[in-house]
C-alpha positions as CSV (number, residue, x, y, z in Angstrom):
1,M,-26.9,-32.1,-7.3
2,K,-24.7,-33.9,-9.4
3,A,-22.5,-35.6,-7.4
4,R,-22.8,-39.9,-7.0
5,I,-23.1,-40.6,-3.3
6,K,-23.2,-44.3,-2.6
7,D,-25.4,-45.5,0.8
8,K,-22.4,-48.3,1.4
9,K,-19.5,-46.3,2.7
10,K,-16.2,-47.5,4.3
11,P,-15.7,-46.4,8.0
12,N,-15.4,-43.2,8.7
13,R,-12.8,-42.8,11.7
14,L,-11.1,-40.2,12.9
15,S,-7.3,-39.9,12.1
16,P,-4.4,-38.2,13.6
17,T,-4.6,-35.1,12.0
18,K,-1.6,-34.2,9.1
19,P,-0.4,-32.0,6.3
20,V,-2.9,-32.6,3.6
21,S,-0.8,-33.2,-0.5
22,L,-0.3,-30.1,-2.3
23,F,-1.1,-31.7,-5.6
24,T,-1.0,-28.2,-7.4
25,V,2.7,-27.7,-6.1
26,V,4.4,-31.0,-6.6
27,E,2.8,-32.1,-10.0
28,S,1.6,-29.1,-10.9
29,N,0.9,-29.6,-14.7
30,S,-0.9,-33.5,-13.6
31,Q,-4.1,-33.9,-14.4
32,I,-5.5,-33.1,-10.8
33,S,-3.8,-30.0,-10.8
34,E,-5.8,-29.4,-13.9
35,Q,-9.4,-30.7,-12.2
36,F,-8.3,-27.8,-9.6
37,R,-8.0,-24.9,-12.3
38,T,-11.6,-26.4,-13.3
39,I,-12.8,-26.0,-10.2
40,R,-10.9,-22.1,-9.8
41,T,-13.0,-21.5,-12.5
42,N,-16.0,-22.4,-11.9
43,I,-15.9,-20.6,-8.7
44,Q,-14.7,-17.2,-10.0
45,Y,-17.8,-17.4,-12.2
46,A,-20.2,-19.3,-9.7
47,Q,-22.4,-16.2,-9.5
48,S,-22.6,-13.1,-12.4
49,E,-24.3,-10.5,-10.6
50,K,-21.2,-10.5,-7.9
51,K,-17.7,-11.1,-7.4
52,V,-16.4,-14.3,-5.7
53,Q,-13.8,-13.0,-2.9
54,G,-14.3,-15.4,0.0
55,I,-15.6,-18.9,0.2
56,A,-16.0,-21.6,3.1
57,V,-14.6,-25.0,2.2
58,T,-16.4,-27.7,4.4
59,S,-18.0,-31.5,4.3
60,S,-20.5,-33.1,5.8
61,G,-18.4,-34.9,8.4
62,P,-14.3,-35.3,8.8
63,S,-12.1,-37.1,6.4
64,E,-13.8,-35.9,3.4
65,G,-11.2,-34.1,2.1
66,K,-12.0,-30.6,2.6
67,S,-9.0,-29.5,4.1
68,T,-6.8,-30.8,0.8
69,T,-9.5,-28.7,-1.1
70,A,-9.4,-25.6,0.7
71,A,-5.1,-25.2,0.4
72,N,-4.7,-26.7,-2.9
73,L,-7.7,-24.1,-4.4
74,A,-5.7,-21.3,-2.4
75,V,-2.8,-22.5,-4.7
76,M,-4.3,-22.0,-7.8
77,F,-5.6,-18.5,-7.1
78,A,-2.2,-17.5,-5.5
79,K,-0.5,-18.6,-8.9
80,L,-3.4,-16.4,-10.9
81,G,-1.4,-13.6,-9.2
82,L,-4.0,-12.8,-6.7
83,K,-3.2,-11.9,-3.2
84,T,-4.8,-14.9,-1.6
85,L,-5.4,-16.3,1.9
86,L,-6.4,-19.4,3.6
87,V,-7.6,-19.0,7.1
88,D,-7.4,-22.2,8.7
89,V,-10.7,-21.7,10.7
90,D,-11.1,-25.7,11.8
91,M,-9.7,-25.0,15.3
92,R,-10.7,-28.2,16.7
93,R,-8.2,-30.3,14.2
94,P,-6.1,-27.7,12.5
95,T,-4.0,-28.8,9.2
96,A,-2.5,-25.5,7.6
97,H,0.3,-24.8,9.6
98,L,1.5,-28.7,9.3
99,T,0.8,-28.2,5.1
100,F,2.8,-25.2,5.1
101,E,5.2,-25.6,7.5
102,L,4.2,-22.8,9.6
103,N,4.7,-22.4,13.4
104,N,1.0,-22.4,15.2
105,R,1.5,-20.4,18.2
106,T,-0.7,-17.4,17.0
107,G,-3.2,-17.3,14.7
108,L,-6.8,-17.2,14.7
109,S,-7.5,-18.2,17.6
110,N,-5.4,-15.1,19.1
111,I,-6.8,-12.5,17.5
112,L,-10.0,-13.3,18.5
113,S,-9.3,-13.5,21.9
114,I,-6.8,-11.0,21.9
115,K,-8.1,-7.4,21.5
116,K,-4.8,-5.6,21.1
117,M,-3.5,-8.6,18.2
118,S,-3.2,-6.9,14.7
119,V,-4.1,-9.1,11.9
120,K,-0.7,-8.6,10.8
121,E,1.0,-10.3,13.5
122,V,-1.3,-13.7,12.7
123,I,-0.4,-13.5,9.1
124,Q,2.6,-15.8,7.6
125,K,3.8,-15.8,4.1
126,T,4.5,-19.4,2.7
127,N,6.9,-20.3,-0.1
128,I,4.1,-20.0,-2.6
129,P,4.3,-16.5,-4.4
130,H,1.0,-14.2,-3.1
131,L,0.0,-17.1,-0.6
132,D,-0.5,-16.1,2.8
133,V,-1.7,-18.4,5.9
134,M,-3.9,-17.4,8.7
135,T,-3.3,-20.7,10.7
136,S,-6.0,-21.8,13.8
137,G,-3.7,-20.8,16.4
138,F,-3.9,-22.0,20.2
139,K,-6.5,-24.2,21.4
140,V,-9.3,-22.3,22.8
141,P,-12.5,-24.2,24.4
142,N,-15.1,-22.0,22.9
143,P,-14.1,-22.2,19.3
144,S,-17.9,-21.5,18.4
145,E,-18.7,-18.3,20.7
146,L,-15.3,-16.4,19.2
147,L,-16.5,-17.4,15.2
148,A,-20.0,-15.7,16.6
149,S,-18.7,-12.5,17.9
150,N,-18.5,-9.5,16.5
151,R,-14.8,-9.8,16.5
152,M,-14.8,-12.3,13.9
153,K,-17.4,-10.3,11.5
154,K,-14.8,-7.4,11.6
155,L,-11.9,-9.6,10.9
156,I,-13.7,-11.0,8.1
157,K,-14.5,-7.0,6.9
158,V,-10.8,-6.1,7.1
159,L,-9.3,-9.4,5.4
160,Y,-11.6,-9.1,2.5
161,Q,-9.5,-5.5,2.2
162,M,-6.5,-6.5,2.2
163,Y,-6.9,-9.6,-0.4
164,D,-8.2,-10.8,-3.2
165,F,-9.2,-14.0,-2.7
166,I,-9.8,-15.6,0.8
167,I,-10.6,-19.8,1.8
168,F,-11.6,-20.3,4.9
169,D,-10.9,-24.4,5.9
170,M,-13.7,-25.1,8.3
171,P,-14.8,-27.7,10.2
172,P,-17.7,-30.6,8.7
173,V,-20.9,-29.4,9.0
174,T,-23.3,-31.5,11.0
175,A,-20.4,-31.8,13.6
176,V,-20.4,-28.5,15.1
177,T,-21.9,-25.0,13.9
178,D,-19.3,-22.7,12.7
179,V,-20.1,-22.6,9.2
180,Q,-23.2,-21.2,9.9
181,L,-22.6,-19.1,11.9
182,I,-19.9,-17.4,9.1
183,S,-21.2,-18.5,6.6
184,G,-23.6,-15.5,6.0
185,Y,-20.6,-13.3,6.0
186,L,-19.1,-14.8,3.2
187,D,-20.0,-15.2,-0.9
188,G,-20.5,-18.8,-0.9
189,V,-19.5,-22.1,0.8
190,V,-18.4,-25.0,-1.4
191,V,-19.2,-28.8,0.0
192,V,-16.5,-31.4,-0.6
193,V,-18.2,-35.1,-1.0
194,R,-15.8,-38.1,-1.0
195,E,-17.1,-41.1,-2.6
196,N,-17.2,-44.3,-0.3
197,V,-17.1,-41.7,2.8
198,T,-19.6,-39.3,2.6
199,D,-22.9,-40.7,4.3
200,K,-25.7,-39.4,1.7
201,K,-27.8,-38.5,4.9
202,M,-25.4,-36.6,6.2
203,L,-25.0,-35.0,3.1
204,L,-28.7,-33.9,2.6
205,R,-28.6,-32.5,6.3
206,T,-25.9,-30.6,5.6
207,I,-27.8,-29.0,2.5
208,D,-30.4,-28.2,5.1
209,L,-28.4,-26.8,7.6
210,L,-26.7,-24.6,5.1
211,N,-30.1,-23.8,3.6
212,K,-31.1,-22.5,7.0
213,V,-28.9,-19.9,7.7
214,D,-29.3,-18.9,3.9
215,A,-25.8,-19.9,2.7
216,N,-24.6,-19.7,-0.7
217,I,-23.4,-23.1,-1.9
218,L,-21.8,-22.3,-4.7
219,G,-21.4,-26.1,-5.3
220,C,-19.9,-29.2,-4.6
221,V,-16.4,-30.8,-4.7
222,Y,-16.9,-34.9,-5.5
223,M,-13.5,-36.6,-4.8
224,E,-14.2,-40.3,-6.6
225,E,-11.3,-43.0,-5.9
226,K,-9.5,-43.9,-8.9
227,K,-9.1,-47.5,-9.2
228,N,-5.4,-48.0,-10.6
229,S,-4.0,-45.7,-7.8
230,K,-4.2,-45.6,-4.2
231,N,-2.5,-42.3,-4.1
232,Y,-5.1,-39.8,-6.2
233,Q,-8.4,-38.9,-6.2
234,D,-9.9,-37.5,-9.3
235,Y,-12.1,-34.0,-8.3
236,Y,-15.2,-32.7,-9.5
237,Y,-17.4,-29.6,-9.1
238,S,-21.1,-29.4,-9.9
């Protein structure tokens, strides 16, 4: 991988859950939006032999930008006119409902727990054309068990029939097994790496854990802090 990782890093403390910044909406013609367009293109053509339709976006640890990346990529795919769905699979620290100002009373955990619930009941439209969101749903004590169920496997198949592109915002790989449980049902995994936050050993462990379940790692998104601004990052895909 080409991502530059520094061994010395800032303390990686968990911050309260809050909405992420939709750079691709508020500044659609900015440099950072153009970088997300590049990442989108790279994902689309990551595999010449197979169409990429569903991906997981994750990281090695918390506060590394995976939810920001997932949400902004979802916006960029929707801007192509593709029917796009963002699924908030991070049932422990969800953000999608806050980012898109949606209710989180029903979502992924509901449909995996309640047999009679339909997919349409847990999908919400956003104010962005062609973009829908499935929030995390009510809190459950056993997220990993729900994701390992046959119902999750069937849900992914149904979503593939309904949408042109699906992004699954996943928890960090080294924290829980969630990504490993469903990555085999998806077309690929994108790992987000953040300058001065991502730990090199944890990143290597992340890659190892994904390789053990034969996950298709499409590449890494590298977030580099700009020296002249505290509010923006540069994004690179490798």
